[in-house]
MIMIDO-872101 format. One record per residue (C-alpha): x, z, y. Coordinates in steps of 0.1 Angstrom, whole numbers, plus 5000, padded with zeros to 4 digits. Layout:
BEGIN
      X      Z      Y
      X      Z      Y
...
END
This chain:
BEGIN
      X      Z      Y
   3068   6113   7967
   3066   6079   7951
   3052   6095   7919
   3022   6106   7939
   3016   6071   7952
   3020   6056   7918
   2995   6081   7904
   2969   6073   7931
   2974   6035   7929
   2971   6035   7891
   2937   6053   7893
   2923   6035   7924
   2939   6000   7922
   2943   6002   7960
   2973   5986   7977
   3004   6009   7977
   3009   6005   8015
   2973   6015   8022
   2977   6045   7999
   3010   6056   8015
   2996   6054   8050
   2964   6072   8041
   2982   6100   8024
   3005   6103   8055
   2974   6106   8077
   2958   6132   8054
   2990   6152   8055
   2988   6152   8093
   2954   6168   8090
   2934   6137   8098
   2898   6137   8085
   2881   6110   8064
   2857   6099   8092
   2886   6097   8117
   2908   6077   8093
   2881   6053   8082
   2869   6047   8118
   2900   6048   8140
   2930   6040   8118
   2919   6008   8101
   2952   5990   8109
   2972   6017   8089
   2948   6019   8060
   2942   5981   8056
   2905   5987   8065
   2897   6012   8038
   2862   6027   8040
   2853   6063   8036
   2845   6060   7999
   2880   6045   7992
   2897   6072   8013
   2876   6098   7995
   2890   6085   7962
   2925   6088   7975
   2918   6124   7985
   2904   6131   7950
   2934   6117   7931
   2958   6133   7956
   2943   6167   7948
   2943   6159   7910
   2980   6150   7912
   2989   6182   7932
   2970   6203   7907
   2989   6186   7878
   3023   6192   7895
   3014   6229   7902
   3005   6234   7865
   3037   6217   7854
   3058   6240   7876
   3040   6271   7862
   3046   6258   7826
   3083   6251   7832
   3087   6285   7847
   3071   6301   7817
   3092   6281   7792
   3124   6291   7811
   3114   6327   7810
   3109   6324   7772
   3143   6307   7769
   3127   6278   7749
   3130   6250   7775
   3151   6221   7762
   3161   6190   7781
   3138   6169   7759
   3108   6191   7764
   3114   6193   7802
   3115   6154   7803
   3082   6152   7784
   3065   6177   7807
   3078   6160   7839
   3067   6125   7827
   3032   6136   7817
   3004   6123   7839
   2975   6139   7821
   2964   6176   7821
   2952   6176   7785
   2985   6161   7772
   3004   6187   7793
   2984   6216   7777
   2991   6201   7743
   3029   6202   7749
   3026   6238   7761
   3003   6250   7733
   3031   6261   7708
   3047   6283   7735
   3015   6296   7752
   3010   6333   7751
   2979   6341   7731
   2963   6369   7713
   2979   6379   7680
   2971   6353   7654
   2970   6353   7616
   3002   6332   7617
   3019   6359   7639
   3010   6385   7613
   3023   6363   7585
   3056   6358   7604
   3060   6395   7609
   3056   6399   7571
   3085   6375   7566
   3065   6345   7552
   3078   6317   7575
   3106   6307   7550
   3079   6303   7523
   3058   6282   7547
   3088   6259   7553
   3095   6255   7516
   3058   6244   7511
   3060   6220   7540
   3092   6205   7527
   3069   6192   7498
   3098   6189   7473
   3087   6167   7444
   3106   6188   7419
   3085   6219   7425
   3058   6225   7399
   3029   6251   7400
   3050   6277   7382
   3079   6272   7406
   3056   6278   7437
   3043   6310   7420
   3078   6323   7412
   3090   6315   7448
   3059   6332   7463
   3065   6363   7442
   3098   6369   7460
   3078   6375   7492
   3056   6402   7477
   3069   6432   7495
   3059   6455   7524
   3025   6445   7537
   3023   6416   7512
   3007   6429   7480
   3003   6398   7458
   3014   6363   7452
   2981   6350   7466
   2985   6371   7498
   3020   6355   7503
   3006   6320   7498
   2977   6327   7521
   3000   6340   7549
   3022   6309   7545
   2991   6287   7548
   2982   6305   7581
   3016   6296   7595
   3012   6260   7583
   2977   6258   7598
   2991   6269   7632
   3018   6242   7630
   2992   6216   7622
   2970   6228   7651
   3000   6224   7675
   3009   6188   7665
   3001   6166   7695
   2995   6135   7673
   2969   6153   7652
   2951   6167   7683
   2951   6132   7698
   2938   6117   7666
   2910   6143   7664
   2902   6139   7701
   2899   6102   7697
   2877   6106   7666
   2853   6130   7683
   2851   6110   7715
   2840   6079   7694
   2818   6095   7667
   2807   6130   7677
   2770   6137   7676
   2752   6164   7696
   2726   6181   7674
   2701   6207   7687
   2675   6230   7669
   2650   6253   7685
   2655   6290   7680
   2625   6299   7658
   2612   6328   7680
   2610   6304   7710
   2591   6276   7693
   2558   6285   7710
   2573   6302   7740
   2557   6289   7772
   2590   6289   7792
   2607   6269   7764
   2582   6241   7764
   2599   6222   7792
   2627   6217   7767
   2604   6207   7738
   2620   6173   7735
   2653   6190   7724
   2638   6213   7697
   2651   6189   7671
   2675   6163   7687
   2704   6142   7677
   2724   6118   7700
   2759   6104   7701
   2779   6124   7727
   2794   6093   7742
   2760   6078   7748
   2741   6108   7761
   2731   6104   7798
   2741   6130   7824
   2706   6145   7829
   2699   6149   7792
   2732   6166   7785
   2727   6190   7814
   2691   6197   7802
   2704   6205   7767
   2732   6227   7780
   2707   6246   7802
   2683   6251   7772
   2713   6263   7752
   2724   6288   7779
   2689   6301   7782
   2688   6307   7745
   2659   6284   7736
   2680   6261   7714
   2712   6260   7694
   2737   6232   7699
   2764   6220   7676
   2788   6191   7676
   2787   6171   7643
   2821   6154   7641
   2816   6123   7620
   2784   6125   7599
   2781   6087   7599
   2817   6079   7588
   2829   6070   7553
   2849   6097   7536
   2882   6078   7543
   2874   6077   7580
   2865   6113   7584
   2888   6135   7605
   2899   6158   7577
   2908   6129   7555
   2929   6113   7583
   2948   6146   7588
   2956   6148   7551
   2970   6113   7551
   2993   6122   7580
   3007   6153   7564
   3005   6153   7526
   3034   6133   7512
   3035   6145   7475
   3011   6152   7447
   3021   6186   7433
   3016   6223   7438
   3028   6222   7474
   3002   6195   7483
   2974   6218   7470
   2986   6246   7494
   2990   6221   7523
   2955   6208   7517
   2941   6243   7519
   2961   6249   7551
   2947   6217   7566
   2911   6227   7558
   2917   6261   7574
   2934   6246   7604
   2906   6221   7609
   2877   6245   7606
   2893   6276   7623
   2915   6261   7649
   2914   6223   7655
   2877   6215   7654
   2865   6244   7675
   2891   6238   7702
   2888   6200   7704
   2850   6199   7701
   2848   6225   7729
   2872   6205   7749
   2853   6172   7745
   2820   6190   7753
   2836   6204   7784
   2849   6169   7794
   2814   6155   7788
   2799   6183   7809
   2825   6175   7837
   2814   6138   7836
   2778   6148   7836
   2785   6171   7866
   2802   6143   7884
   2773   6119   7879
   2747   6145   7889
   2768   6154   7920
   2770   6117   7930
   2732   6115   7927
   2728   6146   7948
   2753   6134   7975
   2736   6100   7977
   2702   6116   7981
   2714   6141   8006
   2730   6113   8027
   2696   6093   8026
   2677   6125   8036
   2702   6134   8065
   2700   6098   8078
   2662   6100   8077
   2642   6084   8106
   2643   6106   8138
   2613   6106   8161
   2637   6112   8190
   2633   6132   8221
   2595   6136   8221
   2574   6167   8227
   2561   6179   8194
   2534   6203   8181
   2545   6216   8147
   2523   6233   8121
   2533   6254   8091
   2500   6252   8072
   2484   6280   8052
   2450   6294   8040
   2447   6332   8041
   2476   6338   8065
   2465   6309   8088
   2485   6280   8102
   2515   6288   8124
   2516   6265   8154
   2545   6260   8177
   2551   6237   8207
   2585   6222   8213
   2599   6203   8243
   2617   6170   8239
   2650   6189   8232
   2634   6211   8205
   2632   6242   8226
   2603   6266   8216
   2577   6266   8244
   2547   6284   8227
   2536   6298   8194
   2504   6312   8179
   2483   6312   8147
   2450   6294   8139
   2426   6299   8110
   2408   6266   8103
   2407   6270   8065
   2391   6295   8040
   2387   6324   8040
   2382   6326   8078
   2371   6290   8084
   2374   6294   8122
   2375   6257   8127
   2360   6254   8162
   2384   6279   8178
   2413   6261   8160
   2402   6227   8174
   2400   6241   8210
   2434   6257   8207
   2451   6226   8194
   2434   6204   8221
   2444   6227   8249
   2480   6231   8236
   2483   6193   8233
   2472   6189   8269
   2492   6218   8284
   2525   6208   8268
   2519   6170   8270
   2524   6167   8232
   2533   6133   8219
   2534   6139   8181
   2522   6164   8156
   2544   6175   8126
   2527   6192   8096
   2546   6208   8068
   2539   6194   8033
   2535   6228   8016
   2503   6247   8008
   2472   6235   8027
   2491   6205   8041
   2464   6179   8031
   2436   6201   8045
   2455   6206   8078
   2462   6169   8081
   2425   6162   8077
   2416   6189   8102
   2440   6175   8128
   2426   6140   8124
   2391   6152   8132
   2403   6162   8167
   2398   6138   8196
   2429   6140   8217
   2429   6126   8253
   2460   6105   8245
   2470   6087   8213
   2486   6111   8189
   2510   6103   8161
   2506   6127   8131
   2535   6131   8106
   2537   6151   8073
   2572   6166   8071
   2591   6179   8041
   2594   6217   8041
   2621   6218   8015
   2646   6245   8025
   2626   6256   8056
   2621   6291   8042
   2658   6294   8035
   2665   6284   8071
   2639   6307   8086
   2655   6338   8069
   2691   6328   8076
   2715   6342   8102
   2714   6309   8120
   2677   6312   8125
   2679   6349   8135
   2706   6341   8161
   2684   6312   8175
   2652   6332   8175
   2659   6369   8175
   2625   6378   8188
   2604   6358   8164
   2595   6363   8127
   2603   6339   8098
   2569   6321   8101
   2575   6310   8136
   2611   6299   8128
   2598   6279   8098
   2573   6261   8120
   2600   6253   8146
   2622   6239   8118
   2594   6216   8107
   2590   6203   8142
   2627   6198   8148
   2630   6179   8115
   2606   6153   8129
   2626   6151   8161
   2660   6148   8144
   2663   6155   8107
   2701   6155   8107
   2705   6180   8135
   2680   6204   8117
   2690   6199   8081
   2727   6207   8087
   2716   6243   8093
   2705   6247   8057
   2727   6251   8026
   2724   6215   8012
   2716   6229   7977
   2684   6245   7990
   2670   6211   8001
   2664   6203   7964
   2672   6167   7961
   2690   6157   7929
   2691   6169   7894
   2703   6202   7878
   2721   6213   7910
   2724   6249   7897
   2740   6238   7864
   2769   6217   7878
   2803   6229   7890
   2793   6248   7922
   2827   6244   7939
   2827   6206   7933
   2791   6203   7944
   2797   6222   7976
   2828   6201   7984
   2809   6168   7977
   2778   6179   7998
   2800   6191   8027
   2817   6157   8027
   2783   6139   8027
   2771   6160   8056
   2804   6154   8075
   2802   6116   8070
   2765   6115   8081
   2771   6136   8112
   2801   6115   8123
   2784   6082   8115
   2755   6091   8139
   2776   6109   8165
   2768   6142   8183
   2756   6150   8218
   2781   6176   8227
   2758   6191   8254
   2728   6197   8231
   2742   6201   8196
   2739   6234   8178
   2769   6253   8163
   2761   6241   8127
   2759   6205   8138
   2791   6206   8158
   2809   6223   8130
   2806   6191   8109
   2822   6170   8136
   2856   6156   8126
   2883   6181   8136
   2860   6208   8149
   2849   6233   8122
   2828   6265   8126
   2851   6285   8149
   2857   6257   8174
   2820   6248   8173
   2812   6283   8185
   2838   6280   8212
   2823   6247   8224
   2788   6262   8226
   2802   6293   8244
   2820   6272   8269
   2789   6251   8275
   2768   6282   8281
   2793   6297   8305
   2802   6266   8324
   2773   6243   8321
   2771   6208   8305
   2803   6188   8299
   2806   6159   8324
   2833   6140   8304
   2850   6140   8271
   2882   6150   8289
   2865   6183   8299
   2862   6192   8262
   2899   6199   8262
   2891   6230   8283
   2875   6247   8253
   2895   6276   8240
   2918   6267   8211
   2907   6230   8211
   2941   6214   8211
   2953   6178   8212
   2950   6173   8174
   2914   6186   8173
   2905   6165   8204
   2920   6133   8188
   2900   6139   8156
   2867   6148   8174
   2865   6129   8206
   2852   6095   8193
   2823   6113   8175
   2812   6134   8205
   2788   6119   8230
   2783   6127   8267
   2749   6114   8280
   2750   6103   8317
   2786   6114   8321
   2813   6103   8345
   2826   6076   8322
   2800   6053   8305
   2824   6050   8275
   2819   6087   8268
   2785   6079   8254
   2799   6055   8228
   2820   6056   8197
   2850   6040   8216
   2878   6065   8212
   2894   6078   8245
   2928   6064   8232
   2912   6029   8236
   2897   6034   8271
   2928   6017   8287
   2923   5985   8267
   2886   5984   8276
   2895   5989   8313
   2920   5960   8310
   2893   5938   8294
   2869   5946   8323
   2896   5940   8349
   2905   5906   8333
   2869   5896   8335
   2865   5909   8371
   2838   5934   8363
   2834   5972   8361
   2835   5988   8327
   2798   5997   8331
   2790   5960   8337
   2809   5951   8305
   2788   5974   8284
   2758   5957   8269
   2768   5923   8282
   2769   5905   8249
   2775   5870   8263
   2806   5882   8282
   2819   5903   8254
   2817   5874   8229
   2840   5853   8252
   2868   5878   8252
   2899   5866   8234
   2909   5897   8214
   2943   5883   8205
   2954   5891   8241
   2949   5928   8235
   2967   5933   8202
   2995   5958   8205
   3016   5981   8183
   2989   6008   8186
   2957   5986   8185
   2951   5958   8161
   2922   5933   8155
   2900   5956   8133
   2899   5983   8161
   2893   5956   8188
   2864   5941   8168
   2849   5976   8165
   2852   5982   8202
   2834   5949   8210
   2807   5957   8185
   2802   5991   8201
   2802   5978   8236
   2774   5954   8227
   2751   5982   8218
   2768   6015   8228
   2756   6047   8211
   2732   6027   8189
   2715   6051   8164
   2721   6037   8129
   2689   6054   8116
   2655   6037   8114
   2626   6048   8136
   2601   6073   8123
   2569   6057   8109
   2535   6074   8106
   2523   6077   8069
   2489   6086   8054
   2482   6096   8018
   2450   6085   8000
   2424   6110   8013
   2404   6109   7981
   2433   6122   7959
   2435   6160   7963
   2446   6172   7928
   2460   6158   7896
   2424   6157   7882
   2415   6130   7908
   2441   6105   7893
   2430   6076   7871
   2451   6051   7853
   2455   6018   7873
   2450   6034   7907
   2472   6021   7936
   2484   6049   7959
   2506   6052   7989
   2536   6076   7983
   2569   6088   7997
   2600   6090   7975
   2610   6127   7975
   2638   6128   7949
   2660   6103   7931
   2677   6108   7897
   2696   6085   7873
   2664   6082   7852
   2640   6073   7880
   2625   6083   7913
   2600   6111   7920
   2572   6103   7944
   2550   6125   7966
   2514   6111   7964
   2499   6139   7984
   2492   6165   7956
   2511   6195   7943
   2528   6175   7915
   2552   6146   7922
   2549   6115   7900
   2578   6099   7883
   2587   6062   7884
   2609   6059   7854
   2639   6036   7859
   2622   6010   7835
   2591   6009   7858
   2610   6002   7891
   2613   5965   7883
   2603   5939   7857
   2640   5933   7851
   2668   5957   7841
   2677   5983   7867
   2712   5997   7868
   2710   6018   7899
   2677   6034   7911
   2690   6034   7947
   2691   5996   7947
   2653   5996   7946
   2642   6027   7965
   2657   6053   7988
   2647   6088   7997
   2618   6093   8021
   2609   6056   8017
   2572   6048   8020
   2560   6029   7990
   2528   6019   7970
   2527   6030   7933
   2504   6023   7904
   2493   6051   7881
   2503   6044   7845
   2496   6077   7828
   2484   6112   7836
   2492   6142   7814
   2471   6170   7830
   2481   6198   7806
   2519   6191   7811
   2513   6182   7847
   2532   6149   7843
   2524   6117   7862
   2539   6084   7852
   2540   6057   7879
   2551   6021   7884
   2565   6007   7917
   2539   5983   7930
   2555   5973   7963
   2576   5987   7992
   2560   5995   8026
END
């Protein structure tokens, strides 16, 4: 077990005790949100990112150990496992090094060396590799002639077969593979060339930058490598790895291999040199170059996934309008604008279609309908989807004179069509079509982005870079973790939450989420956290993991609407008793809470970190960590890319963030790009340090390329 802890601490530099306790909690099926929030004493106050790193390296170690076991079993079955080889395998801490050790024994398709061995040429290969200085050219010829028999028809065939065996030996040498690996990692260059027939192809033009491209593999940024690999997979360009084009002859990989192997200067050395060239071109270089490209792709994937996860987190924690009555519009021209009215809890009250735009232009009827709906349903805000006809619909709505002040918001539609056609949407609205469901989703996104966006596959939301090109299993795991952390950071009202939202609560999952909702529908709202234990199959462990993240509004116990865990209720009651007040009088009483001497309440189970968290929560119980929603208006004179001019200052909303910059919605079909170099006058390392998703900003137009539909922007100031 200590090997696992050593492996994790060597990769994370975290204290051994913190790692040991965290791994113990993970093995007890505790979740990352629960451990980071409620087990700070055990972890040494590790945050969710650090615990996530422990999880990652724990899984890596377990995968390594599993592979070792499989390799040792294979070697035992082949009866080739020696004590020395077993020791090397058991002490290996790297998967690539492990595969190098296994390579000579790995079952593979029949090779040229296998054929040569079958033809009895291994003794000849050993004679050549011995590099005896007494052997001359004529001696090698006469020795080789002795092996001309059976399938071997000439002296040259005998020597060629021996060289195939030598080539395989060279390929299997760990030191040579490591040397070549190191050489390629340092000096390899990625070169690309357009496939001639696609030079003028319209689809290939987005990859035009890579029609003739050279770049050091160790310098190429994540987004560029993924773009090149996509262009290659789509057949538009050809990619090759150039091993060391800028090295002197003595520094080149082939030369380095020769220096390691060739010890004489005679006929045997000539044969070995030929074998080295064959091994390098046919075996070593293809395998190692493919390996380092795969490693580079994995690193690029990791970077892209981190960007995606960070963006998703910002989007999920977007500003909620809260429990307000909303009229939502999914805009359109020919098919009209779908209108829905939602109550403060997001329930559908009414739906219909209006046609204020061409070709029908029935504006007066549309105005009357919107006005009467706003009055009838006491609408407090209007949400307009940002797709087709969004700007026109926003302008139309702003022409209406409402009886009461009305806030108008433009809401991102990304992924709404995916939701409206999903099983979740069909189950929620079995009697309505996809257009109504889409409009409902737009309205609910304004009320509570987190509660609505969890219903959509995170990949469909479209924030990030090259999400379809990265490792899909790793991407899903990372995005699921992001959603889980966001949901638990905000907390969930157990009496109103949907199945998808509840399923991300620590310890719950999809099946228990269904059981919670079924229980709620059959028995009415939960009056306490304790009552949640009555849900079918929700045992003690699930309750422990989930309770602190589930909220009961206006329940029997005021602590049930806070992030104070039920396991700490007794200590809060003791604090209240010591101060001669009720628990409800303690909540929100900052002056009184600040006076409490926490040292008095430290016990074996509760330490200072948890007690500080309790006081902080009691000061502002159930405080939503998200910012309030703010109304935003685009420049009404900018309707298409043709209206843009260099030097214009425009309001915009950040709608995507990548490593190379931020994309900004300025109210037209095309988003503009603030390149990382235009985010600040000084060097920018991380785009997220300057802007975040859905942030309202002002940008300056630097350049407009109408044919390529590209807009270059500079960050002017933050709103």
